[in-house]
C-alpha positions in Angstrom: 6.7 -11.9 46.8 8.2 -15.2 48.0 9.1 -15.9 51.6 12.4 -14.6 52.9 15.5 -16.7 52.5 17.3 -18.0 55.5 20.9 -16.9 55.3 23.6 -17.8 57.8 27.2 -16.7 57.4 29.9 -17.7 59.9 33.6 -16.8 59.9 36.2 -19.6 60.2 39.9 -18.6 59.8 39.4 -15.6 57.5 36.7 -17.2 55.3 33.0 -17.1 55.8 30.8 -20.2 55.2 27.5 -19.0 53.8 24.4 -21.2 54.0 21.2 -20.2 52.2 17.8 -21.8 52.2 15.4 -20.4 49.6 11.7 -20.8 49.7 10.5 -21.6 46.1 8.3 -24.3 44.6 10.7 -25.2 41.7 8.3 -26.9 39.3 9.9 -28.6 36.3 7.0 -28.3 33.9 6.9 -32.1 33.5 4.7 -33.1 36.5 0.9 -33.6 36.1 -1.7 -32.4 38.5 -4.7 -34.6 39.7 -6.6 -33.7 36.6 -3.8 -34.9 34.3 -2.8 -31.4 33.1 0.9 -30.4 33.1 1.9 -28.1 35.9 3.6 -25.1 34.3 7.4 -24.7 34.8 8.3 -22.3 37.6 11.9 -22.4 38.8 14.8 -20.2 39.8 17.0 -19.4 36.8 19.7 -17.1 38.3 21.3 -16.7 41.7 23.7 -13.9 42.7 25.7 -13.5 45.9 27.4 -10.4 47.1 29.9 -9.6 49.9 29.7 -5.9 51.0 28.0 -5.1 47.7 30.5 -6.8 45.5 29.4 -9.8 43.4 31.3 -12.9 44.6 29.2 -15.7 42.9 26.7 -16.1 40.2 24.9 -19.3 39.2 22.5 -20.3 36.4 19.9 -22.9 37.5 17.4 -25.0 35.6 14.3 -27.1 36.3 16.3 -29.9 37.9 16.9 -28.1 41.2 14.8 -29.3 44.2 12.0 -27.5 45.9 13.2 -25.0 48.5 16.8 -25.2 47.4 19.7 -25.1 49.8 23.0 -23.6 48.7 26.4 -23.3 50.5 29.5 -21.5 49.5 32.6 -19.9 51.0 33.6 -16.2 50.8 37.3 -15.6 51.2 38.5 -12.6 53.3 35.2 -12.1 55.0 35.1 -11.0 58.7 32.5 -10.5 61.4 30.1 -7.6 60.7 30.4 -7.8 56.8 27.2 -8.1 54.8 26.4 -11.0 52.6 23.4 -10.7 50.2 21.7 -13.3 48.0 19.3 -12.5 45.1 17.4 -15.0 42.9 15.3 -14.5 39.8 12.9 -17.1 38.3 11.4 -17.9 34.9 8.2 -15.9 35.7 10.2 -12.7 36.3 9.8 -12.8 40.1 12.8 -12.1 42.3 13.9 -12.0 45.9 16.8 -10.4 47.7 17.9 -10.9 51.3 20.9 -10.0 53.3 22.7 -11.3 56.5 25.5 -10.1 58.7 28.5 -12.3 59.0 29.0 -13.6 62.6 
């Protein structure tokens, strides 16, 4: 399983700003290794965010997203103590889910 995501969620005026740093290699499938062989594609294809268990955002990604992607979004109506979760799935069938408490 991949390394944990770093999730920070801070309330500002009734909304929470959520920042997520995901640990993932994100290979496009177009790069060649030292021997000249193509490195197989390996990238996140789906990201889902939840607020207290309710889905608030979904995203479909492709090979063009950078290694160890950073994502930021706002959750309306969030307050301190709420839970924000983020889940990703990649094209190899691997997935990772992590959760943070809004501060």
